[in-house]
NUZALUM-931605 format. One record per residue (C-alpha): residue in one letter; x, y, z; residue number from 0. Coordinates in Angstrom, 2 decimals. Example, Ala and Ser with C-alpha at 12.3 -4.5 7.8 and 13.67 -1.06 7.14 Angstrom:
<node residu="A" c1="12.30" c2="-4.50" c3="7.80" num="0"/>
<node residu="S" c1="13.67" c2="-1.06" c3="7.14" num="1"/>
END
This chain:
<node residu="M" c1="58.41" c2="-12.17" c3="-36.00" num="0"/>
<node residu="A" c1="61.18" c2="-14.45" c3="-37.14" num="1"/>
<node residu="D" c1="64.25" c2="-12.45" c3="-38.57" num="2"/>
<node residu="A" c1="66.61" c2="-14.02" c3="-41.05" num="3"/>
<node residu="Q" c1="69.95" c2="-14.99" c3="-39.26" num="4"/>
<node residu="A" c1="73.22" c2="-13.26" c3="-39.27" num="5"/>
<node residu="P" c1="75.53" c2="-15.22" c3="-42.02" num="6"/>
<node residu="T" c1="78.41" c2="-16.27" c3="-39.23" num="7"/>
<node residu="S" c1="81.27" c2="-16.29" c3="-41.53" num="8"/>
<node residu="D" c1="82.91" c2="-13.05" c3="-41.69" num="9"/>
<node residu="V" c1="81.27" c2="-11.75" c3="-39.21" num="10"/>
<node residu="P" c1="82.90" c2="-11.91" c3="-35.30" num="11"/>
<node residu="A" c1="81.15" c2="-13.51" c3="-32.55" num="12"/>
<node residu="A" c1="80.43" c2="-10.41" c3="-30.58" num="13"/>
<node residu="E" c1="78.92" c2="-8.91" c3="-33.78" num="14"/>
<node residu="Q" c1="76.42" c2="-12.04" c3="-34.45" num="15"/>
<node residu="E" c1="75.65" c2="-12.37" c3="-30.75" num="16"/>
<node residu="L" c1="74.17" c2="-8.24" c3="-31.28" num="17"/>
<node residu="C" c1="72.58" c2="-8.96" c3="-34.93" num="18"/>
<node residu="Q" c1="70.76" c2="-12.08" c3="-33.17" num="19"/>
<node residu="S" c1="69.48" c2="-10.53" c3="-30.49" num="20"/>
<node residu="E" c1="66.19" c2="-8.68" c3="-29.81" num="21"/>
<node residu="P" c1="65.63" c2="-5.20" c3="-27.40" num="22"/>
<node residu="L" c1="65.73" c2="-6.59" c3="-24.30" num="23"/>
<node residu="E" c1="64.42" c2="-4.68" c3="-20.86" num="24"/>
<node residu="S" c1="67.02" c2="-6.21" c3="-18.67" num="25"/>
<node residu="G" c1="69.62" c2="-3.39" c3="-18.04" num="26"/>
<node residu="E" c1="72.38" c2="-6.01" c3="-17.59" num="27"/>
<node residu="K" c1="72.11" c2="-7.57" c3="-20.67" num="28"/>
<node residu="E" c1="71.78" c2="-4.34" c3="-22.30" num="29"/>
<node residu="L" c1="75.28" c2="-3.57" c3="-20.56" num="30"/>
<node residu="H" c1="76.71" c2="-7.27" c3="-21.75" num="31"/>
<node residu="R" c1="75.96" c2="-5.89" c3="-25.46" num="32"/>
<node residu="A" c1="77.53" c2="-2.35" c3="-25.13" num="33"/>
<node residu="V" c1="80.41" c2="-4.43" c3="-23.46" num="34"/>
<node residu="A" c1="80.24" c2="-6.77" c3="-26.85" num="35"/>
<node residu="W" c1="80.65" c2="-3.28" c3="-28.79" num="36"/>
<node residu="L" c1="83.48" c2="-1.88" c3="-26.71" num="37"/>
<node residu="S" c1="85.24" c2="-4.89" c3="-27.20" num="38"/>
<node residu="L" c1="85.10" c2="-4.76" c3="-31.12" num="39"/>
<node residu="L" c1="86.18" c2="-1.09" c3="-30.79" num="40"/>
<node residu="V" c1="89.24" c2="-1.51" c3="-28.53" num="41"/>
<node residu="D" c1="90.64" c2="-4.94" c3="-30.68" num="42"/>
<node residu="A" c1="89.96" c2="-2.73" c3="-33.85" num="43"/>
<node residu="T" c1="91.87" c2="-0.14" c3="-32.15" num="44"/>
<node residu="L" c1="94.68" c2="-1.13" c3="-30.16" num="45"/>
<node residu="A" c1="95.45" c2="-4.28" c3="-32.51" num="46"/>
<node residu="P" c1="98.80" c2="-3.72" c3="-33.84" num="47"/>
<node residu="L" c1="99.87" c2="-2.34" c3="-29.93" num="48"/>
<node residu="S" c1="99.97" c2="-6.25" c3="-29.13" num="49"/>
<node residu="G" c1="101.90" c2="-7.39" c3="-31.47" num="50"/>
<node residu="E" c1="105.68" c2="-7.71" c3="-32.42" num="51"/>
<node residu="S" c1="105.36" c2="-4.43" c3="-34.50" num="52"/>
<node residu="T" c1="103.95" c2="-1.49" c3="-33.92" num="53"/>
<node residu="T" c1="104.19" c2="0.47" c3="-37.56" num="54"/>
<node residu="C" c1="101.01" c2="0.29" c3="-39.51" num="55"/>
<node residu="S" c1="101.06" c2="-2.09" c3="-42.74" num="56"/>
<node residu="C" c1="98.72" c2="0.23" c3="-44.71" num="57"/>
<node residu="A" c1="100.21" c2="1.63" c3="-47.53" num="58"/>
<node residu="G" c1="99.86" c2="4.93" c3="-49.25" num="59"/>
<node residu="D" c1="97.94" c2="8.05" c3="-46.74" num="60"/>
<node residu="T" c1="95.06" c2="6.73" c3="-46.30" num="61"/>
<node residu="C" c1="95.20" c2="4.13" c3="-42.88" num="62"/>
<node residu="C" c1="92.43" c2="1.76" c3="-43.61" num="63"/>
<node residu="C" c1="92.66" c2="0.33" c3="-39.70" num="64"/>
<node residu="L" c1="91.63" c2="4.31" c3="-38.46" num="65"/>
<node residu="E" c1="89.14" c2="3.91" c3="-40.89" num="66"/>
<node residu="E" c1="87.67" c2="0.61" c3="-39.93" num="67"/>
<node residu="S" c1="88.16" c2="1.82" c3="-36.11" num="68"/>
<node residu="V" c1="85.90" c2="5.07" c3="-36.87" num="69"/>
<node residu="A" c1="83.35" c2="2.74" c3="-38.89" num="70"/>
<node residu="D" c1="82.83" c2="0.88" c3="-35.47" num="71"/>
<node residu="L" c1="82.82" c2="3.91" c3="-33.43" num="72"/>
<node residu="N" c1="80.04" c2="5.06" c3="-36.22" num="73"/>
<node residu="R" c1="78.10" c2="1.82" c3="-35.82" num="74"/>
<node residu="Y" c1="78.44" c2="1.78" c3="-32.20" num="75"/>
<node residu="S" c1="77.47" c2="5.34" c3="-32.14" num="76"/>
<node residu="T" c1="74.26" c2="4.41" c3="-34.34" num="77"/>
<node residu="Y" c1="73.67" c2="1.29" c3="-31.55" num="78"/>
<node residu="L" c1="73.35" c2="3.65" c3="-28.77" num="79"/>
<node residu="Q" c1="70.80" c2="5.86" c3="-30.32" num="80"/>
<node residu="M" c1="68.82" c2="2.96" c3="-31.40" num="81"/>
<node residu="H" c1="68.59" c2="2.41" c3="-27.40" num="82"/>
<node residu="V" c1="67.92" c2="6.11" c3="-27.09" num="83"/>
<node residu="F" c1="64.50" c2="5.60" c3="-28.68" num="84"/>
<node residu="I" c1="63.89" c2="2.72" c3="-27.27" num="85"/>
<node residu="K" c1="64.18" c2="4.45" c3="-23.38" num="86"/>
<node residu="Q" c1="62.07" c2="7.13" c3="-25.19" num="87"/>
<node residu="A" c1="59.36" c2="4.69" c3="-26.11" num="88"/>
<node residu="D" c1="58.91" c2="3.08" c3="-23.24" num="89"/>
<node residu="D" c1="58.89" c2="6.55" c3="-21.09" num="90"/>
<node residu="I" c1="55.98" c2="7.52" c3="-23.20" num="91"/>
<node residu="Q" c1="54.36" c2="3.95" c3="-22.54" num="92"/>
<node residu="K" c1="54.83" c2="5.22" c3="-18.67" num="93"/>
<node residu="N" c1="53.53" c2="8.41" c3="-18.80" num="94"/>
<node residu="L" c1="50.62" c2="7.38" c3="-20.93" num="95"/>
<node residu="F" c1="49.30" c2="4.85" c3="-18.59" num="96"/>
<node residu="E" c1="49.83" c2="7.25" c3="-15.52" num="97"/>
<node residu="V" c1="48.07" c2="10.54" c3="-16.92" num="98"/>
<node residu="V" c1="44.64" c2="10.87" c3="-17.45" num="99"/>
<node residu="S" c1="43.98" c2="11.90" c3="-21.10" num="100"/>
<node residu="D" c1="41.60" c2="11.41" c3="-24.44" num="101"/>
<node residu="R" c1="42.51" c2="9.36" c3="-27.41" num="102"/>
<node residu="K" c1="43.23" c2="12.27" c3="-29.57" num="103"/>
<node residu="N" c1="45.93" c2="13.90" c3="-27.06" num="104"/>
<node residu="N" c1="47.38" c2="10.46" c3="-26.62" num="105"/>
<node residu="A" c1="47.31" c2="9.84" c3="-30.42" num="106"/>
<node residu="A" c1="48.97" c2="13.62" c3="-30.91" num="107"/>
<node residu="S" c1="52.03" c2="12.39" c3="-28.29" num="108"/>
<node residu="V" c1="52.51" c2="9.08" c3="-29.87" num="109"/>
<node residu="A" c1="52.49" c2="10.12" c3="-33.64" num="110"/>
<node residu="S" c1="54.93" c2="13.10" c3="-32.28" num="111"/>
<node residu="F" c1="57.22" c2="10.71" c3="-31.14" num="112"/>
<node residu="L" c1="56.87" c2="8.24" c3="-34.53" num="113"/>
<node residu="F" c1="57.65" c2="11.40" c3="-36.18" num="114"/>
<node residu="T" c1="61.11" c2="11.95" c3="-34.16" num="115"/>
<node residu="C" c1="62.13" c2="8.74" c3="-35.07" num="116"/>
<node residu="Q" c1="61.88" c2="8.82" c3="-39.09" num="117"/>
<node residu="P" c1="65.43" c2="10.51" c3="-39.27" num="118"/>
<node residu="Y" c1="67.39" c2="7.94" c3="-37.59" num="119"/>
<node residu="F" c1="65.35" c2="4.67" c3="-39.46" num="120"/>
<node residu="N" c1="66.15" c2="7.15" c3="-43.44" num="121"/>
<node residu="H" c1="69.54" c2="7.47" c3="-42.17" num="122"/>
<node residu="L" c1="69.49" c2="3.17" c3="-41.13" num="123"/>
<node residu="E" c1="68.10" c2="2.10" c3="-45.03" num="124"/>
<node residu="S" c1="69.74" c2="4.81" c3="-47.10" num="125"/>
<node residu="T" c1="73.41" c2="3.54" c3="-45.33" num="126"/>
<node residu="A" c1="72.24" c2="-0.31" c3="-45.59" num="127"/>
<node residu="R" c1="70.47" c2="0.05" c3="-49.03" num="128"/>
<node residu="N" c1="72.15" c2="3.17" c3="-51.02" num="129"/>
<node residu="S" c1="75.56" c2="1.30" c3="-51.01" num="130"/>
<node residu="L" c1="74.36" c2="-0.94" c3="-53.39" num="131"/>
<node residu="N" c1="74.64" c2="1.63" c3="-55.99" num="132"/>
<node residu="V" c1="78.06" c2="2.51" c3="-55.41" num="133"/>
<node residu="N" c1="81.32" c2="1.21" c3="-56.27" num="134"/>
<node residu="D" c1="82.94" c2="0.30" c3="-52.41" num="135"/>
<node residu="P" c1="79.51" c2="-1.09" c3="-50.93" num="136"/>
<node residu="L" c1="78.83" c2="-2.02" c3="-47.05" num="137"/>
<node residu="S" c1="80.02" c2="-5.10" c3="-46.34" num="138"/>
<node residu="E" c1="76.99" c2="-7.81" c3="-45.99" num="139"/>
<node residu="S" c1="77.85" c2="-8.20" c3="-42.31" num="140"/>
<node residu="V" c1="77.83" c2="-4.32" c3="-41.25" num="141"/>
<node residu="R" c1="74.72" c2="-3.84" c3="-44.12" num="142"/>
<node residu="F" c1="73.17" c2="-6.35" c3="-41.87" num="143"/>
<node residu="Q" c1="73.36" c2="-4.91" c3="-38.46" num="144"/>
<node residu="L" c1="72.08" c2="-1.87" c3="-39.67" num="145"/>
<node residu="L" c1="68.98" c2="-3.45" c3="-41.00" num="146"/>
<node residu="T" c1="68.67" c2="-5.43" c3="-37.72" num="147"/>
<node residu="F" c1="68.76" c2="-2.20" c3="-35.77" num="148"/>
<node residu="S" c1="65.87" c2="-0.66" c3="-37.56" num="149"/>
<node residu="Q" c1="64.37" c2="-4.11" c3="-37.64" num="150"/>
<node residu="I" c1="64.88" c2="-3.44" c3="-33.55" num="151"/>
<node residu="L" c1="63.53" c2="-0.38" c3="-33.36" num="152"/>
<node residu="C" c1="60.48" c2="-1.15" c3="-35.81" num="153"/>
<node residu="H" c1="59.66" c2="-4.25" c3="-33.12" num="154"/>
<node residu="K" c1="59.48" c2="-1.62" c3="-30.39" num="155"/>
<node residu="L" c1="57.54" c2="0.86" c3="-31.26" num="156"/>
<node residu="E" c1="54.97" c2="-1.86" c3="-33.12" num="157"/>
<node residu="N" c1="54.69" c2="-2.99" c3="-29.63" num="158"/>
<node residu="L" c1="54.37" c2="0.28" c3="-27.93" num="159"/>
<node residu="L" c1="50.92" c2="0.86" c3="-30.87" num="160"/>
<node residu="L" c1="49.74" c2="-2.30" c3="-29.59" num="161"/>
<node residu="T" c1="50.22" c2="-2.06" c3="-26.07" num="162"/>
<node residu="C" c1="48.71" c2="1.19" c3="-26.22" num="163"/>
<node residu="A" c1="45.98" c2="-0.17" c3="-28.27" num="164"/>
<node residu="S" c1="44.91" c2="-2.95" c3="-26.05" num="165"/>
<node residu="N" c1="44.59" c2="-0.95" c3="-22.90" num="166"/>
<node residu="E" c1="42.34" c2="1.62" c3="-25.35" num="167"/>
<node residu="L" c1="44.62" c2="4.83" c3="-25.06" num="168"/>
<node residu="L" c1="44.50" c2="5.04" c3="-29.11" num="169"/>
<node residu="S" c1="43.01" c2="3.15" c3="-31.81" num="170"/>
<node residu="L" c1="44.92" c2="1.47" c3="-35.12" num="171"/>
<node residu="D" c1="41.84" c2="1.93" c3="-37.05" num="172"/>
<node residu="E" c1="42.69" c2="4.20" c3="-40.09" num="173"/>
<node residu="T" c1="39.32" c2="5.26" c3="-40.77" num="174"/>
<node residu="E" c1="39.40" c2="6.78" c3="-37.66" num="175"/>
<node residu="P" c1="40.60" c2="10.41" c3="-37.62" num="176"/>
<node residu="H" c1="42.98" c2="10.04" c3="-34.77" num="177"/>
<node residu="G" c1="43.92" c2="6.42" c3="-35.47" num="178"/>
<node residu="I" c1="47.51" c2="5.23" c3="-36.19" num="179"/>
<node residu="S" c1="47.24" c2="2.31" c3="-38.23" num="180"/>
<node residu="H" c1="50.82" c2="2.24" c3="-39.42" num="181"/>
<node residu="F" c1="54.32" c2="4.67" c3="-38.85" num="182"/>
<node residu="H" c1="56.83" c2="5.22" c3="-41.39" num="183"/>
<node residu="I" c1="60.47" c2="3.18" c3="-41.14" num="184"/>
<node residu="G" c1="62.61" c2="4.40" c3="-43.54" num="185"/>
<node residu="Q" c1="63.21" c2="5.90" c3="-46.92" num="186"/>
<node residu="F" c1="66.28" c2="5.77" c3="-49.49" num="187"/>
<node residu="G" c1="66.77" c2="6.32" c3="-53.22" num="188"/>
<node residu="Y" c1="67.70" c2="3.57" c3="-55.49" num="189"/>
<node residu="G" c1="68.61" c2="4.81" c3="-58.82" num="190"/>
<node residu="P" c1="66.19" c2="7.13" c3="-59.95" num="191"/>
<node residu="L" c1="63.61" c2="5.40" c3="-57.39" num="192"/>
<node residu="R" c1="62.90" c2="6.96" c3="-53.55" num="193"/>
<node residu="V" c1="61.27" c2="4.42" c3="-52.01" num="194"/>
<node residu="T" c1="59.92" c2="5.49" c3="-48.44" num="195"/>
<node residu="I" c1="58.68" c2="2.13" c3="-46.31" num="196"/>
<node residu="F" c1="55.80" c2="2.34" c3="-43.40" num="197"/>
<node residu="R" c1="54.84" c2="-0.58" c3="-40.93" num="198"/>
<node residu="Y" c1="51.15" c2="-1.58" c3="-40.75" num="199"/>
<node residu="C" c1="51.19" c2="-2.46" c3="-36.67" num="200"/>
<node residu="Q" c1="48.58" c2="-5.33" c3="-37.67" num="201"/>
<node residu="L" c1="47.18" c2="-7.59" c3="-39.95" num="202"/>
<node residu="T" c1="44.69" c2="-4.11" c3="-42.03" num="203"/>
<node residu="P" c1="41.73" c2="-5.14" c3="-44.85" num="204"/>
<node residu="Y" c1="43.63" c2="-4.20" c3="-47.76" num="205"/>
<node residu="L" c1="40.04" c2="-1.92" c3="-48.53" num="206"/>
<node residu="A" c1="38.97" c2="0.01" c3="-45.58" num="207"/>
<node residu="Q" c1="35.10" c2="-1.04" c3="-46.87" num="208"/>
<node residu="V" c1="35.12" c2="-3.76" c3="-49.17" num="209"/>
<node residu="D" c1="35.94" c2="-7.30" c3="-47.36" num="210"/>
<node residu="T" c1="38.99" c2="-8.64" c3="-50.08" num="211"/>
<node residu="G" c1="40.38" c2="-11.72" c3="-47.99" num="212"/>
<node residu="L" c1="43.27" c2="-9.42" c3="-48.20" num="213"/>
<node residu="H" c1="45.39" c2="-7.79" c3="-45.40" num="214"/>
<node residu="K" c1="48.34" c2="-5.56" c3="-45.38" num="215"/>
<node residu="R" c1="51.31" c2="-5.49" c3="-43.74" num="216"/>
<node residu="M" c1="53.54" c2="-3.19" c3="-45.19" num="217"/>
<node residu="R" c1="53.29" c2="-0.52" c3="-47.97" num="218"/>
<node residu="W" c1="56.22" c2="1.25" c3="-49.80" num="219"/>
<node residu="N" c1="55.86" c2="4.70" c3="-51.91" num="220"/>
<node residu="V" c1="57.74" c2="4.09" c3="-55.39" num="221"/>
<node residu="D" c1="58.93" c2="7.42" c3="-56.10" num="222"/>
<node residu="Q" c1="59.49" c2="7.57" c3="-60.33" num="223"/>
<node residu="L" c1="61.36" c2="11.12" c3="-59.90" num="224"/>
<node residu="G" c1="61.53" c2="13.18" c3="-63.21" num="225"/>
<node residu="E" c1="62.45" c2="16.82" c3="-64.16" num="226"/>
<node residu="V" c1="59.14" c2="17.31" c3="-64.48" num="227"/>
<node residu="K" c1="56.69" c2="15.56" c3="-62.19" num="228"/>
<node residu="T" c1="57.35" c2="12.46" c3="-59.76" num="229"/>
<node residu="D" c1="55.51" c2="9.42" c3="-60.71" num="230"/>
<node residu="T" c1="54.25" c2="7.22" c3="-57.38" num="231"/>
<node residu="E" c1="53.65" c2="3.49" c3="-57.28" num="232"/>
<node residu="H" c1="52.39" c2="2.07" c3="-54.14" num="233"/>
<node residu="Y" c1="53.39" c2="-1.64" c3="-53.12" num="234"/>
<node residu="F" c1="52.22" c2="-3.62" c3="-50.06" num="235"/>
<node residu="L" c1="52.98" c2="-7.00" c3="-48.68" num="236"/>
<node residu="C" c1="49.40" c2="-8.49" c3="-47.93" num="237"/>
<node residu="C" c1="48.63" c2="-12.38" c3="-46.58" num="238"/>
<node residu="E" c1="45.32" c2="-14.11" c3="-47.15" num="239"/>
<node residu="N" c1="43.91" c2="-17.51" c3="-46.54" num="240"/>
<node residu="V" c1="43.73" c2="-19.84" c3="-49.15" num="241"/>
<node residu="D" c1="42.23" c2="-23.36" c3="-49.51" num="242"/>
<node residu="T" c1="44.64" c2="-26.06" c3="-49.81" num="243"/>
<node residu="L" c1="44.08" c2="-29.55" c3="-52.19" num="244"/>
<node residu="S" c1="43.48" c2="-31.26" c3="-48.09" num="245"/>
<node residu="G" c1="41.05" c2="-29.22" c3="-47.09" num="246"/>
<node residu="G" c1="42.88" c2="-27.27" c3="-44.99" num="247"/>
<node residu="V" c1="43.14" c2="-23.44" c3="-45.30" num="248"/>
<node residu="V" c1="47.45" c2="-21.78" c3="-45.61" num="249"/>
<node residu="R" c1="47.96" c2="-18.23" c3="-44.83" num="250"/>
<node residu="M" c1="50.15" c2="-17.12" c3="-48.52" num="251"/>
<node residu="W" c1="52.15" c2="-13.54" c3="-48.37" num="252"/>
<node residu="S" c1="52.50" c2="-12.15" c3="-51.48" num="253"/>
<node residu="I" c1="53.86" c2="-8.53" c3="-52.84" num="254"/>
<node residu="G" c1="51.28" c2="-6.35" c3="-55.02" num="255"/>
<node residu="Q" c1="50.78" c2="-3.17" c3="-57.02" num="256"/>
<node residu="W" c1="48.00" c2="-0.82" c3="-55.76" num="257"/>
<node residu="I" c1="45.96" c2="-0.66" c3="-59.10" num="258"/>
<node residu="Q" c1="43.82" c2="2.92" c3="-58.93" num="259"/>
<node residu="V" c1="40.08" c2="2.29" c3="-59.81" num="260"/>
<node residu="S" c1="38.34" c2="5.50" c3="-58.09" num="261"/>
<node residu="P" c1="39.06" c2="8.26" c3="-58.41" num="262"/>
<node residu="E" c1="39.42" c2="6.98" c3="-62.25" num="263"/>
<node residu="T" c1="41.76" c2="10.57" c3="-62.47" num="264"/>
<node residu="D" c1="44.34" c2="12.49" c3="-61.10" num="265"/>
<node residu="D" c1="42.13" c2="15.69" c3="-60.80" num="266"/>
<node residu="I" c1="42.39" c2="17.24" c3="-57.33" num="267"/>
<node residu="D" c1="38.30" c2="18.00" c3="-57.71" num="268"/>
<node residu="D" c1="37.53" c2="14.27" c3="-57.99" num="269"/>
<node residu="W" c1="40.20" c2="12.77" c3="-55.38" num="270"/>
<node residu="I" c1="38.34" c2="15.96" c3="-52.88" num="271"/>
<node residu="L" c1="35.39" c2="14.14" c3="-53.65" num="272"/>
<node residu="C" c1="36.24" c2="10.82" c3="-52.75" num="273"/>
<node residu="R" c1="35.31" c2="10.04" c3="-49.10" num="274"/>
<node residu="I" c1="37.79" c2="7.00" c3="-49.85" num="275"/>
<node residu="P" c1="39.88" c2="6.01" c3="-52.26" num="276"/>
<node residu="Q" c1="38.91" c2="2.24" c3="-54.14" num="277"/>
<node residu="G" c1="42.10" c2="0.36" c3="-56.14" num="278"/>
<node residu="T" c1="42.98" c2="-3.57" c3="-56.88" num="279"/>
<node residu="Y" c1="46.04" c2="-5.58" c3="-55.41" num="280"/>
<node residu="L" c1="47.65" c2="-6.83" c3="-58.35" num="281"/>
<node residu="K" c1="49.66" c2="-9.40" c3="-57.31" num="282"/>
<node residu="R" c1="53.43" c2="-9.39" c3="-58.50" num="283"/>
<node residu="V" c1="55.11" c2="-11.95" c3="-56.33" num="284"/>
<node residu="I" c1="54.19" c2="-14.69" c3="-54.24" num="285"/>
<node residu="L" c1="56.44" c2="-15.40" c3="-50.80" num="286"/>
<node residu="G" c1="55.04" c2="-18.36" c3="-49.32" num="287"/>
<node residu="S" c1="53.21" c2="-19.00" c3="-46.02" num="288"/>
<node residu="E" c1="55.95" c2="-17.69" c3="-43.71" num="289"/>
<node residu="E" c1="55.77" c2="-13.99" c3="-42.91" num="290"/>
<node residu="P" c1="59.15" c2="-12.09" c3="-44.28" num="291"/>
<node residu="S" c1="60.83" c2="-9.93" c3="-42.15" num="292"/>
<node residu="C" c1="60.89" c2="-6.02" c3="-42.71" num="293"/>
<node residu="R" c1="64.75" c2="-6.22" c3="-44.03" num="294"/>
<node residu="D" c1="64.03" c2="-9.51" c3="-46.53" num="295"/>
<node residu="A" c1="60.29" c2="-7.97" c3="-48.28" num="296"/>
<node residu="T" c1="61.85" c2="-4.59" c3="-48.75" num="297"/>
<node residu="D" c1="65.00" c2="-6.89" c3="-50.33" num="298"/>
<node residu="C" c1="62.40" c2="-8.98" c3="-52.29" num="299"/>
<node residu="L" c1="60.78" c2="-5.62" c3="-53.47" num="300"/>
<node residu="L" c1="63.74" c2="-4.15" c3="-54.73" num="301"/>
<node residu="Q" c1="64.72" c2="-7.19" c3="-57.02" num="302"/>
<node residu="L" c1="61.62" c2="-7.05" c3="-58.66" num="303"/>
<node residu="L" c1="61.78" c2="-3.29" c3="-58.82" num="304"/>
<node residu="M" c1="65.46" c2="-3.77" c3="-60.67" num="305"/>
<node residu="D" c1="64.34" c2="-6.60" c3="-63.04" num="306"/>
<node residu="W" c1="61.58" c2="-4.37" c3="-64.38" num="307"/>
<node residu="K" c1="63.48" c2="-1.04" c3="-64.49" num="308"/>
END
């Protein structure tokens, strides 16, 4: 998956290297990344001692140098936590290959692990995106970094599921009772809205029983929070093959909204009797032929929601 590159104007070289790197199996490269982070912390913490003056230049009661050092430490802690989950994913994959079990138990084990990752994803997304609502938002480089952590872990979990599925340890079919077709990758508030993000492990038919030509890659549940009830809208990142004027075919990506067809009402009895809900795809924005990253796709959805709300 191709991700956008980090802005280089105000990002230290060590941070650029961290943001642009992918999760690596090599312990030496992982150590190199940790050293880069520690270098940043040392620079932020000890810089006043290396100059001619040891007096903090900050005015007032609040020391911004200390605040920046604490912020760096918090980010490094977040980085280490990401690698804890990456290590756990490796351990789970190894255990699934070594222990003979059925798909139901394998799916339960993986689903439990995915659930434990949810608070971490929520922290990354809410910290990065909720800052857009406040008067003192995060710098773009810090926001980019947090969302990059989210993408790295998402990529790792996706690979875990794909590897297990390719070895028939579990199923990615969303029509199977114990299939794991998608997983939660974050939740955040945006004004009166609550946005929950899901990632599909692979291109999945938009409708389970009808071939629409559309395949979904992400889903966003957008809750309009009200005093009486919560209204929920569903948006998808989808792709479809489109014929070109030259006679070829190109895959085009778009974000669209789920429009409910059946059941026609919100009555609970109708939903119980409906085996598989059916809906149409209302295309809201065309993104082009290149698949966007999770970060960029969510940014695009938020811009869409901002224009409407």
